[in-house]
FIVEXSE-297319 format. One record per residue (C-alpha): x, y, z; residue number from 1. Coordinates in nm, 2 decimals, decimal comma, padded with zeros to 4 digits. Each point is the difference from the previous one (the first is absolute). Layout:
// residues N
<x X	y Y	z Z	num NUM>
...
This chain:
// residues 502
<x -06,90	y -03,10	z 07,45	num 1>
<x 00,27	y 00,03	z -00,26	num 2>
<x -00,13	y -00,13	z -00,33	num 3>
<x 00,32	y -00,19	z -00,05	num 4>
<x -00,07	y -00,20	z 00,31	num 5>
<x -00,32	y -00,14	z -00,14	num 6>
<x 00,05	y -00,32	z -00,20	num 7>
<x -00,14	y -00,03	z -00,35	num 8>
<x -00,09	y -00,37	z 00,03	num 9>
<x -00,34	y -00,15	z -00,02	num 10>
<x -00,17	y 00,06	z 00,34	num 11>
<x -00,04	y -00,36	z 00,11	num 12>
<x 00,35	y -00,11	z -00,10	num 13>
<x 00,19	y 00,19	z 00,27	num 14>
<x 00,22	y -00,22	z 00,21	num 15>
<x -00,11	y -00,10	z 00,35	num 16>
<x 00,25	y 00,06	z 00,27	num 17>
<x -00,08	y -00,31	z 00,19	num 18>
<x 00,22	y -00,29	z 00,08	num 19>
<x -00,13	y -00,32	z -00,15	num 20>
<x 00,12	y -00,36	z -00,02	num 21>
<x 00,25	y -00,07	z -00,28	num 22>
<x -00,24	y -00,24	z -00,17	num 23>
<x -00,28	y 00,26	z -00,01	num 24>
<x 00,04	y 00,26	z -00,28	num 25>
<x -00,08	y 00,37	z 00,03	num 26>
<x -00,26	y -00,06	z -00,27	num 27>
<x -00,18	y -00,25	z 00,22	num 28>
<x 00,00	y 00,25	z 00,29	num 29>
<x -00,13	y 00,28	z -00,22	num 30>
<x -00,28	y -00,23	z -00,13	num 31>
<x -00,11	y -00,09	z 00,35	num 32>
<x 00,01	y 00,36	z 00,10	num 33>
<x -00,22	y 00,11	z -00,29	num 34>
<x -00,24	y -00,29	z 00,06	num 35>
<x -00,05	y 00,12	z 00,37	num 36>
<x -00,05	y 00,36	z -00,11	num 37>
<x -00,26	y -00,11	z -00,26	num 38>
<x -00,18	y -00,21	z 00,25	num 39>
<x -00,02	y 00,29	z 00,25	num 40>
<x -00,15	y 00,23	z -00,27	num 41>
<x -00,24	y -00,25	z -00,15	num 42>
<x -00,33	y 00,10	z 00,18	num 43>
<x 00,04	y 00,38	z -00,01	num 44>
<x 00,11	y 00,01	z -00,36	num 45>
<x -00,26	y -00,24	z -00,12	num 46>
<x -00,27	y 00,20	z 00,20	num 47>
<x 00,11	y 00,32	z -00,17	num 48>
<x 00,02	y -00,16	z -00,34	num 49>
<x -00,34	y -00,18	z 00,03	num 50>
<x -00,17	y 00,32	z 00,11	num 51>
<x 00,17	y 00,20	z -00,28	num 52>
<x -00,13	y -00,24	z -00,26	num 53>
<x -00,35	y 00,01	z 00,14	num 54>
<x 00,01	y 00,38	z -00,03	num 55>
<x 00,15	y -00,03	z -00,35	num 56>
<x -00,30	y -00,20	z -00,12	num 57>
<x -00,25	y 00,23	z 00,16	num 58>
<x 00,18	y 00,30	z -00,14	num 59>
<x 00,01	y -00,16	z -00,35	num 60>
<x -00,38	y -00,05	z 00,01	num 61>
<x -00,05	y 00,36	z 00,11	num 62>
<x 00,24	y 00,12	z -00,27	num 63>
<x -00,20	y -00,18	z -00,27	num 64>
<x -00,32	y 00,15	z 00,12	num 65>
<x 00,16	y 00,35	z 00,02	num 66>
<x 00,13	y -00,03	z -00,35	num 67>
<x -00,33	y -00,10	z -00,15	num 68>
<x -00,18	y 00,28	z 00,18	num 69>
<x 00,22	y 00,25	z -00,18	num 70>
<x -00,15	y -00,08	z -00,34	num 71>
<x -00,33	y -00,15	z 00,13	num 72>
<x -00,10	y 00,23	z 00,28	num 73>
<x -00,36	y -00,12	z 00,01	num 74>
<x 00,13	y -00,34	z 00,13	num 75>
<x -00,17	y -00,05	z 00,35	num 76>
<x -00,02	y 00,38	z 00,03	num 77>
<x -00,30	y -00,02	z 00,23	num 78>
<x 00,21	y -00,17	z 00,27	num 79>
<x 00,17	y 00,26	z 00,21	num 80>
<x 00,30	y -00,20	z 00,13	num 81>
<x 00,07	y -00,12	z -00,36	num 82>
<x 00,04	y 00,35	z -00,15	num 83>
<x 00,33	y 00,08	z -00,16	num 84>
<x 00,08	y 00,26	z 00,26	num 85>
<x 00,00	y -00,27	z 00,27	num 86>
<x 00,12	y -00,31	z -00,18	num 87>
<x 00,31	y 00,17	z -00,16	num 88>
<x 00,15	y 00,12	z 00,33	num 89>
<x -00,09	y -00,33	z 00,16	num 90>
<x 00,19	y -00,18	z -00,28	num 91>
<x 00,31	y 00,22	z 00,03	num 92>
<x 00,02	y -00,02	z 00,38	num 93>
<x -00,04	y -00,38	z -00,01	num 94>
<x 00,29	y -00,02	z -00,25	num 95>
<x 00,22	y 00,25	z 00,19	num 96>
<x -00,06	y -00,11	z 00,36	num 97>
<x -00,14	y -00,35	z -00,05	num 98>
<x 00,20	y -00,16	z -00,28	num 99>
<x 00,32	y 00,21	z -00,04	num 100>
<x 00,08	y 00,09	z 00,36	num 101>
<x -00,07	y -00,35	z 00,14	num 102>
<x 00,20	y -00,17	z -00,28	num 103>
<x 00,28	y 00,25	z 00,05	num 104>
<x 00,01	y -00,06	z 00,38	num 105>
<x -00,01	y -00,38	z -00,04	num 106>
<x 00,30	y 00,02	z -00,24	num 107>
<x 00,18	y 00,24	z 00,23	num 108>
<x -00,04	y -00,23	z 00,30	num 109>
<x 00,17	y -00,29	z -00,18	num 110>
<x 00,27	y 00,21	z -00,15	num 111>
<x 00,08	y 00,17	z 00,33	num 112>
<x 00,02	y -00,34	z 00,18	num 113>
<x 00,23	y -00,14	z -00,26	num 114>
<x 00,23	y 00,30	z -00,02	num 115>
<x 00,01	y 00,04	z 00,38	num 116>
<x 00,08	y -00,37	z 00,01	num 117>
<x -00,21	y -00,06	z 00,31	num 118>
<x -00,32	y -00,19	z 00,06	num 119>
<x -00,31	y 00,21	z 00,04	num 120>
<x -00,05	y 00,15	z 00,34	num 121>
<x -00,35	y 00,06	z 00,14	num 122>
<x -00,20	y -00,14	z -00,30	num 123>
<x -00,33	y 00,08	z 00,19	num 124>
<x 00,08	y 00,37	z -00,06	num 125>
<x -00,01	y -00,05	z -00,37	num 126>
<x -00,31	y -00,23	z 00,00	num 127>
<x -00,18	y 00,26	z 00,22	num 128>
<x 00,12	y 00,27	z -00,23	num 129>
<x -00,14	y -00,19	z -00,31	num 130>
<x -00,33	y -00,06	z 00,18	num 131>
<x -00,04	y 00,37	z 00,09	num 132>
<x 00,11	y 00,10	z -00,35	num 133>
<x -00,28	y -00,21	z -00,15	num 134>
<x -00,25	y 00,15	z 00,24	num 135>
<x 00,11	y 00,35	z -00,09	num 136>
<x -00,03	y -00,07	z -00,38	num 137>
<x -00,34	y -00,16	z 00,06	num 138>
<x -00,13	y 00,29	z 00,20	num 139>
<x 00,14	y 00,25	z -00,25	num 140>
<x -00,15	y -00,17	z -00,30	num 141>
<x -00,34	y -00,04	z 00,17	num 142>
<x 00,01	y 00,37	z 00,10	num 143>
<x 00,07	y 00,11	z -00,35	num 144>
<x -00,28	y -00,21	z -00,15	num 145>
<x -00,26	y 00,14	z 00,25	num 146>
<x 00,10	y 00,36	z -00,07	num 147>
<x 00,24	y 00,07	z 00,28	num 148>
<x 00,30	y 00,08	z -00,23	num 149>
<x 00,23	y 00,29	z 00,09	num 150>
<x 00,02	y 00,10	z -00,37	num 151>
<x 00,38	y 00,03	z -00,01	num 152>
<x 00,19	y -00,21	z -00,26	num 153>
<x 00,14	y -00,33	z 00,15	num 154>
<x -00,11	y 00,13	z 00,34	num 155>
<x -00,37	y -00,08	z -00,03	num 156>
<x -00,01	y -00,23	z 00,30	num 157>
<x -00,20	y 00,16	z 00,28	num 158>
<x 00,19	y 00,10	z 00,32	num 159>
<x -00,10	y -00,31	z 00,20	num 160>
<x 00,15	y -00,23	z -00,27	num 161>
<x 00,32	y 00,21	z 00,00	num 162>
<x 00,04	y -00,05	z 00,37	num 163>
<x -00,02	y -00,37	z -00,03	num 164>
<x 00,26	y 00,01	z -00,28	num 165>
<x 00,23	y 00,20	z 00,22	num 166>
<x -00,03	y -00,26	z 00,28	num 167>
<x 00,08	y -00,27	z -00,26	num 168>
<x 00,30	y 00,18	z -00,14	num 169>
<x 00,13	y 00,07	z 00,35	num 170>
<x 00,02	y -00,38	z 00,07	num 171>
<x 00,17	y -00,06	z -00,34	num 172>
<x 00,26	y 00,28	z 00,04	num 173>
<x 00,08	y -00,11	z 00,35	num 174>
<x 00,08	y -00,35	z -00,13	num 175>
<x 00,22	y 00,15	z -00,28	num 176>
<x 00,21	y 00,21	z 00,25	num 177>
<x 00,04	y -00,30	z 00,23	num 178>
<x 00,11	y -00,22	z -00,28	num 179>
<x 00,26	y 00,25	z -00,12	num 180>
<x 00,11	y 00,06	z 00,36	num 181>
<x 00,08	y -00,37	z 00,05	num 182>
<x 00,15	y -00,07	z -00,34	num 183>
<x 00,30	y -00,22	z -00,03	num 184>
<x 00,31	y 00,16	z -00,14	num 185>
<x 00,08	y 00,36	z -00,07	num 186>
<x -00,07	y 00,00	z -00,37	num 187>
<x -00,30	y 00,20	z -00,13	num 188>
<x -00,11	y -00,08	z -00,35	num 189>
<x -00,15	y 00,24	z -00,25	num 190>
<x -00,33	y -00,19	z 00,02	num 191>
<x -00,01	y 00,08	z 00,38	num 192>
<x 00,06	y 00,36	z -00,07	num 193>
<x -00,31	y 00,02	z -00,22	num 194>
<x -00,22	y -00,21	z 00,23	num 195>
<x 00,10	y 00,20	z 00,31	num 196>
<x -00,05	y 00,32	z -00,19	num 197>
<x -00,35	y -00,11	z -00,10	num 198>
<x -00,09	y -00,10	z 00,35	num 199>
<x 00,11	y 00,34	z 00,13	num 200>
<x -00,14	y 00,21	z -00,28	num 201>
<x -00,36	y -00,15	z 00,00	num 202>
<x -00,10	y 00,13	z 00,35	num 203>
<x 00,15	y 00,34	z -00,09	num 204>
<x -00,19	y 00,03	z -00,33	num 205>
<x -00,32	y -00,15	z 00,12	num 206>
<x 00,00	y 00,17	z 00,35	num 207>
<x 00,09	y 00,35	z -00,14	num 208>
<x -00,28	y -00,02	z -00,26	num 209>
<x -00,25	y -00,11	z 00,27	num 210>
<x 00,10	y 00,28	z 00,23	num 211>
<x -00,01	y 00,27	z -00,27	num 212>
<x -00,33	y -00,11	z -00,14	num 213>
<x -00,20	y -00,13	z 00,30	num 214>
<x 00,16	y 00,09	z 00,33	num 215>
<x 00,12	y 00,35	z -00,05	num 216>
<x -00,13	y 00,06	z -00,36	num 217>
<x 00,17	y 00,24	z -00,23	num 218>
<x -00,23	y 00,24	z -00,18	num 219>
<x -00,12	y 00,04	z -00,35	num 220>
<x 00,20	y -00,11	z -00,30	num 221>
<x 00,29	y -00,12	z 00,22	num 222>
<x -00,21	y -00,31	z 00,07	num 223>
<x 00,06	y -00,10	z -00,36	num 224>
<x 00,37	y 00,06	z 00,03	num 225>
<x 00,01	y -00,23	z 00,30	num 226>
<x -00,20	y -00,26	z -00,18	num 227>
<x 00,22	y -00,02	z -00,30	num 228>
<x 00,32	y 00,01	z 00,21	num 229>
<x -00,14	y -00,30	z 00,19	num 230>
<x -00,10	y -00,20	z -00,31	num 231>
<x 00,33	y 00,05	z -00,17	num 232>
<x 00,21	y -00,07	z 00,31	num 233>
<x -00,20	y -00,31	z 00,08	num 234>
<x 00,07	y -00,13	z -00,35	num 235>
<x 00,37	y 00,08	z 00,02	num 236>
<x 00,11	y -00,02	z 00,37	num 237>
<x -00,22	y -00,30	z 00,10	num 238>
<x -00,07	y -00,22	z -00,31	num 239>
<x 00,30	y 00,12	z -00,19	num 240>
<x 00,24	y -00,06	z 00,28	num 241>
<x -00,13	y -00,35	z 00,07	num 242>
<x -00,01	y -00,09	z -00,37	num 243>
<x 00,36	y 00,12	z -00,07	num 244>
<x 00,13	y -00,17	z 00,31	num 245>
<x -00,17	y -00,33	z -00,10	num 246>
<x 00,14	y 00,03	z -00,36	num 247>
<x 00,35	y 00,06	z 00,14	num 248>
<x -00,03	y -00,33	z 00,19	num 249>
<x -00,18	y -00,22	z -00,25	num 250>
<x 00,21	y 00,07	z -00,31	num 251>
<x 00,34	y -00,08	z 00,15	num 252>
<x -00,14	y -00,29	z 00,20	num 253>
<x -00,15	y -00,18	z -00,30	num 254>
<x 00,29	y 00,04	z -00,23	num 255>
<x 00,25	y -00,07	z 00,27	num 256>
<x 00,23	y 00,30	z -00,04	num 257>
<x 00,06	y 00,32	z 00,20	num 258>
<x -00,15	y 00,33	z -00,07	num 259>
<x 00,21	y 00,18	z -00,26	num 260>
<x 00,09	y 00,30	z 00,20	num 261>
<x -00,07	y 00,09	z 00,36	num 262>
<x 00,10	y 00,36	z -00,05	num 263>
<x -00,27	y 00,04	z -00,28	num 264>
<x -00,25	y -00,16	z 00,24	num 265>
<x 00,09	y 00,24	z 00,28	num 266>
<x -00,02	y 00,30	z -00,24	num 267>
<x -00,33	y -00,12	z -00,12	num 268>
<x -00,14	y -00,04	z 00,35	num 269>
<x 00,10	y 00,34	z 00,14	num 270>
<x -00,10	y 00,19	z -00,31	num 271>
<x -00,33	y -00,19	z -00,01	num 272>
<x -00,07	y 00,09	z 00,37	num 273>
<x 00,09	y 00,37	z -00,07	num 274>
<x -00,18	y 00,08	z -00,32	num 275>
<x -00,30	y -00,23	z 00,02	num 276>
<x -00,13	y 00,16	z 00,32	num 277>
<x -00,03	y 00,34	z -00,18	num 278>
<x -00,23	y -00,13	z -00,27	num 279>
<x -00,38	y 00,02	z -00,02	num 280>
<x -00,06	y 00,37	z -00,06	num 281>
<x 00,07	y -00,03	z -00,37	num 282>
<x -00,36	y -00,13	z -00,03	num 283>
<x -00,11	y 00,35	z 00,08	num 284>
<x 00,15	y 00,19	z -00,30	num 285>
<x -00,18	y 00,33	z -00,07	num 286>
<x -00,20	y -00,04	z 00,32	num 287>
<x -00,05	y 00,28	z 00,27	num 288>
<x 00,33	y -00,09	z 00,18	num 289>
<x 00,33	y 00,17	z 00,05	num 290>
<x 00,21	y -00,03	z -00,31	num 291>
<x 00,31	y -00,11	z 00,20	num 292>
<x -00,19	y -00,30	z 00,14	num 293>
<x -00,09	y -00,14	z -00,33	num 294>
<x 00,33	y 00,08	z -00,16	num 295>
<x 00,20	y -00,16	z 00,28	num 296>
<x -00,21	y -00,32	z -00,04	num 297>
<x 00,05	y 00,00	z -00,37	num 298>
<x 00,37	y 00,04	z 00,05	num 299>
<x 00,01	y -00,29	z 00,26	num 300>
<x -00,20	y -00,22	z -00,24	num 301>
<x 00,26	y 00,07	z -00,28	num 302>
<x 00,28	y -00,07	z 00,24	num 303>
<x -00,14	y -00,35	z 00,08	num 304>
<x 00,16	y -00,09	z -00,33	num 305>
<x 00,32	y -00,04	z 00,21	num 306>
<x -00,12	y -00,29	z 00,21	num 307>
<x -00,19	y -00,14	z -00,29	num 308>
<x 00,31	y -00,01	z -00,22	num 309>
<x 00,22	y -00,15	z 00,28	num 310>
<x -00,25	y -00,27	z 00,09	num 311>
<x -00,07	y -00,09	z -00,36	num 312>
<x 00,37	y -00,01	z -00,08	num 313>
<x 00,07	y -00,21	z 00,31	num 314>
<x -00,27	y -00,25	z -00,08	num 315>
<x 00,10	y -00,02	z -00,37	num 316>
<x 00,37	y -00,06	z 00,08	num 317>
<x -00,09	y -00,26	z 00,26	num 318>
<x -00,21	y -00,18	z -00,25	num 319>
<x 00,25	y 00,03	z -00,29	num 320>
<x 00,08	y -00,35	z -00,13	num 321>
<x -00,29	y -00,15	z 00,19	num 322>
<x -00,30	y 00,12	z -00,20	num 323>
<x -00,05	y -00,35	z -00,13	num 324>
<x -00,12	y -00,10	z 00,35	num 325>
<x -00,32	y 00,19	z -00,07	num 326>
<x -00,11	y -00,30	z -00,21	num 327>
<x -00,07	y -00,21	z 00,30	num 328>
<x 00,01	y 00,19	z 00,33	num 329>
<x -00,34	y 00,14	z 00,11	num 330>
<x 00,15	y 00,22	z 00,27	num 331>
<x 00,26	y 00,15	z -00,24	num 332>
<x -00,26	y 00,06	z -00,28	num 333>
<x -00,25	y 00,18	z 00,22	num 334>
<x 00,27	y 00,19	z 00,19	num 335>
<x 00,19	y 00,12	z -00,31	num 336>
<x -00,32	y 00,11	z -00,16	num 337>
<x -00,08	y 00,20	z 00,31	num 338>
<x 00,35	y 00,15	z 00,01	num 339>
<x -00,03	y 00,11	z -00,37	num 340>
<x -00,35	y 00,14	z 00,08	num 341>
<x 00,14	y 00,21	z 00,28	num 342>
<x 00,23	y 00,17	z -00,25	num 343>
<x -00,28	y 00,06	z -00,25	num 344>
<x -00,24	y 00,11	z 00,28	num 345>
<x 00,26	y 00,26	z 00,13	num 346>
<x 00,07	y 00,14	z -00,35	num 347>
<x -00,37	y 00,03	z -00,07	num 348>
<x -00,04	y 00,18	z 00,33	num 349>
<x 00,27	y 00,25	z -00,10	num 350>
<x -00,17	y 00,06	z -00,34	num 351>
<x -00,35	y 00,07	z 00,14	num 352>
<x 00,15	y 00,23	z 00,26	num 353>
<x 00,13	y 00,24	z -00,26	num 354>
<x -00,23	y 00,30	z -00,04	num 355>
<x -00,01	y -00,03	z -00,38	num 356>
<x -00,14	y -00,35	z 00,03	num 357>
<x -00,20	y 00,04	z 00,32	num 358>
<x -00,23	y 00,23	z -00,18	num 359>
<x -00,12	y -00,31	z -00,20	num 360>
<x 00,02	y -00,26	z 00,27	num 361>
<x -00,14	y 00,18	z 00,30	num 362>
<x -00,35	y -00,12	z 00,11	num 363>
<x 00,01	y -00,29	z -00,26	num 364>
<x 00,04	y -00,37	z 00,01	num 365>
<x 00,38	y 00,04	z -00,06	num 366>
<x 00,04	y 00,06	z 00,37	num 367>
<x -00,18	y -00,33	z 00,07	num 368>
<x 00,23	y -00,18	z -00,24	num 369>
<x 00,30	y 00,14	z 00,19	num 370>
<x -00,14	y -00,14	z 00,33	num 371>
<x -00,06	y -00,34	z -00,15	num 372>
<x 00,36	y -00,01	z -00,14	num 373>
<x 00,14	y 00,06	z 00,35	num 374>
<x -00,24	y -00,21	z 00,21	num 375>
<x -00,05	y -00,29	z -00,24	num 376>
<x 00,26	y -00,02	z -00,28	num 377>
<x 00,28	y 00,07	z 00,24	num 378>
<x -00,10	y -00,09	z 00,36	num 379>
<x -00,26	y -00,27	z -00,05	num 380>
<x 00,22	y -00,19	z -00,26	num 381>
<x 00,29	y 00,01	z 00,24	num 382>
<x -00,22	y -00,13	z 00,28	num 383>
<x -00,12	y -00,29	z -00,22	num 384>
<x 00,36	y -00,08	z -00,07	num 385>
<x 00,09	y 00,00	z 00,37	num 386>
<x -00,29	y -00,23	z 00,08	num 387>
<x 00,10	y -00,25	z -00,26	num 388>
<x 00,34	y -00,01	z 00,18	num 389>
<x -00,11	y 00,02	z 00,36	num 390>
<x -00,31	y -00,22	z 00,03	num 391>
<x 00,17	y -00,33	z -00,10	num 392>
<x 00,25	y 00,06	z 00,28	num 393>
<x -00,28	y 00,05	z 00,25	num 394>
<x -00,21	y -00,30	z -00,09	num 395>
<x 00,27	y -00,25	z -00,11	num 396>
<x -00,14	y -00,06	z -00,34	num 397>
<x 00,04	y 00,14	z -00,35	num 398>
<x -00,26	y 00,17	z -00,22	num 399>
<x -00,20	y -00,27	z -00,17	num 400>
<x -00,06	y 00,12	z -00,35	num 401>
<x 00,25	y 00,19	z -00,21	num 402>
<x -00,28	y 00,06	z -00,26	num 403>
<x -00,20	y 00,19	z 00,26	num 404>
<x 00,30	y 00,22	z 00,09	num 405>
<x 00,05	y 00,08	z -00,37	num 406>
<x -00,36	y 00,08	z -00,05	num 407>
<x 00,01	y 00,22	z 00,31	num 408>
<x 00,30	y 00,19	z -00,13	num 409>
<x -00,13	y 00,06	z -00,35	num 410>
<x -00,35	y 00,09	z 00,11	num 411>
<x 00,15	y 00,25	z 00,24	num 412>
<x 00,25	y 00,14	z -00,25	num 413>
<x -00,25	y 00,04	z -00,28	num 414>
<x -00,27	y 00,12	z 00,24	num 415>
<x 00,20	y 00,28	z 00,16	num 416>
<x 00,17	y 00,09	z -00,33	num 417>
<x -00,34	y 00,04	z -00,18	num 418>
<x -00,14	y 00,19	z 00,30	num 419>
<x 00,29	y 00,25	z 00,02	num 420>
<x -00,01	y 00,05	z -00,38	num 421>
<x -00,37	y 00,06	z -00,01	num 422>
<x 00,01	y 00,25	z 00,28	num 423>
<x 00,31	y 00,19	z -00,12	num 424>
<x -00,12	y 00,03	z -00,36	num 425>
<x -00,36	y 00,07	z 00,11	num 426>
<x 00,13	y 00,25	z 00,26	num 427>
<x 00,19	y 00,20	z -00,27	num 428>
<x -00,31	y -00,01	z -00,23	num 429>
<x -00,22	y 00,11	z 00,28	num 430>
<x 00,24	y 00,28	z 00,09	num 431>
<x 00,02	y 00,12	z -00,36	num 432>
<x -00,38	y 00,02	z -00,02	num 433>
<x -00,02	y 00,18	z 00,33	num 434>
<x 00,25	y 00,26	z -00,12	num 435>
<x -00,20	y 00,05	z -00,32	num 436>
<x -00,23	y 00,31	z 00,07	num 437>
<x -00,22	y -00,10	z -00,30	num 438>
<x -00,12	y -00,32	z 00,17	num 439>
<x -00,25	y -00,02	z 00,28	num 440>
<x 00,11	y -00,19	z 00,31	num 441>
<x -00,25	y -00,27	z -00,07	num 442>
<x 00,16	y -00,06	z -00,34	num 443>
<x 00,34	y -00,03	z 00,16	num 444>
<x -00,12	y -00,27	z 00,23	num 445>
<x -00,12	y -00,20	z -00,30	num 446>
<x 00,35	y -00,02	z -00,15	num 447>
<x 00,12	y -00,23	z 00,28	num 448>
<x -00,28	y -00,26	z -00,01	num 449>
<x 00,18	y -00,24	z -00,24	num 450>
<x 00,30	y 00,01	z 00,22	num 451>
<x -00,20	y -00,07	z 00,31	num 452>
<x -00,15	y -00,30	z -00,17	num 453>
<x 00,35	y -00,12	z -00,08	num 454>
<x 00,08	y 00,04	z 00,36	num 455>
<x -00,29	y -00,23	z 00,09	num 456>
<x 00,15	y -00,27	z -00,23	num 457>
<x 00,34	y 00,04	z 00,18	num 458>
<x -00,18	y -00,04	z 00,33	num 459>
<x -00,13	y -00,34	z -00,11	num 460>
<x 00,35	y -00,12	z -00,07	num 461>
<x 00,11	y 00,11	z 00,35	num 462>
<x -00,30	y -00,17	z 00,15	num 463>
<x 00,11	y -00,33	z -00,16	num 464>
<x 00,35	y 00,05	z 00,12	num 465>
<x -00,10	y 00,07	z 00,36	num 466>
<x -00,24	y -00,29	z 00,04	num 467>
<x 00,26	y -00,24	z -00,15	num 468>
<x 00,25	y 00,12	z 00,25	num 469>
<x -00,24	y -00,03	z 00,29	num 470>
<x -00,09	y -00,35	z -00,11	num 471>
<x 00,37	y -00,10	z -00,02	num 472>
<x 00,08	y 00,16	z 00,33	num 473>
<x -00,29	y -00,19	z 00,16	num 474>
<x 00,15	y -00,33	z -00,13	num 475>
<x 00,32	y 00,09	z 00,17	num 476>
<x -00,17	y 00,11	z 00,32	num 477>
<x -00,19	y -00,33	z 00,04	num 478>
<x 00,31	y -00,21	z -00,07	num 479>
<x -00,08	y -00,09	z -00,36	num 480>
<x 00,31	y 00,13	z -00,15	num 481>
<x 00,26	y -00,20	z -00,18	num 482>
<x 00,27	y -00,19	z 00,19	num 483>
<x 00,33	y 00,05	z -00,18	num 484>
<x 00,36	y 00,08	z 00,07	num 485>
<x 00,01	y 00,29	z -00,25	num 486>
<x -00,24	y 00,30	z -00,06	num 487>
<x -00,28	y -00,01	z -00,25	num 488>
<x 00,15	y 00,13	z -00,32	num 489>
<x -00,20	y 00,17	z -00,27	num 490>
<x 00,18	y -00,21	z -00,26	num 491>
<x -00,06	y -00,37	z 00,07	num 492>
<x 00,30	y -00,11	z -00,21	num 493>
<x 00,23	y 00,21	z 00,21	num 494>
<x -00,15	y -00,15	z 00,32	num 495>
<x 00,05	y -00,36	z -00,13	num 496>
<x 00,35	y 00,07	z -00,10	num 497>
<x 00,09	y 00,14	z 00,34	num 498>
<x -00,17	y -00,29	z 00,18	num 499>
<x 00,19	y -00,25	z -00,21	num 500>
<x 00,33	y 00,17	z 00,10	num 501>
<x -00,09	y -00,02	z 00,36	num 502>
């Protein structure tokens, strides 16, 4: 499609080519259309969201236990399934496949239905997919805790759990292709590009890693190359694509203006797809691998500055003149924070991929900080923002307490900010100690203990944020939200003024 043919208007404001009575406005028809679409997506999206929040709470508890075990290893050390080597991968896989993937799929369902401008077809496919996905995560986490882990980063689920996840994803992707096939109109929005890309990239990345590690396993050190290629591509091509696509929808939609430049968006998408898929091997600097492999990955990581710059510029120019809306819009506040975090996350990734810096950050907590920036500061915050926008349209009520939303935002912001700071600074301190030949390895591990304790404090803030959000979501789910004609604003005075004008 020629980029010039794609309109730069907010997705849901495209005109409907339908004859209507003269006394019925186009706005009325669009409103009815959106209501029908929302009603058709209600059960699947809420199922995915509810499941995601359950896994978020479980992952939060596992994260807190994992964090404390780092500086208090004697804690329940005589219980085999509560050892750090089992709890930590269980926590990461719960957050990756339980929380993040299910929240991303739920958001993608609603966005695709809205952008395709058609009611949901075959909702049982999605409900069945969500049920199988929950089963796969449950089997996988149970397998890890009983000692049946594969030992590969972010692929610790045993094979029987991976098969269930594959069945679940097949049902989801079948629905996505059907929805896109029966879309109304010829326009394809940039959000659809990212979402379709994510749906097509995930089976390629996950399937290729499964084949090369378990079906026809590669030998020796190449297993590590496949593992890091998978982890980086899952972060970029699955979570990154869904997160960016969601941000491209939410920011223009909330402020009521088009994306600044479609051409920048197109450049950002294609360069993102090209360069992000080559990353991952930069984690293996100075390892026993071909030099060209690591160098190509470092070069690709540096070139991701192109999509980062275009996306950041596009979001900034779209928001220009509307930053004041951050005072009261929950969706905008979370989404903009996530979009800014994407830029910072990408720049940090470029820095730690350089050989001169990698010598200090390899095998340290700095790499954990990098993962948290991508999976939480960027993706999770964007997902929170999308939920604050989508859930009221599904349940017909607004969020009940603005104070809880603000507490959720600030607890999440300070929590993830403190965690990333502790892990980055601690990682550099740890790397410096490890590079000092005069220090024993045991001494180098002692240098990071204060930072690990600081990480535990940040985990408490995130725990507060997650349980507050789960409680607020529960109120909405059981029909205890607020009945109002306007959204729940973070600034009550703004809300009162708008209601008075209405």
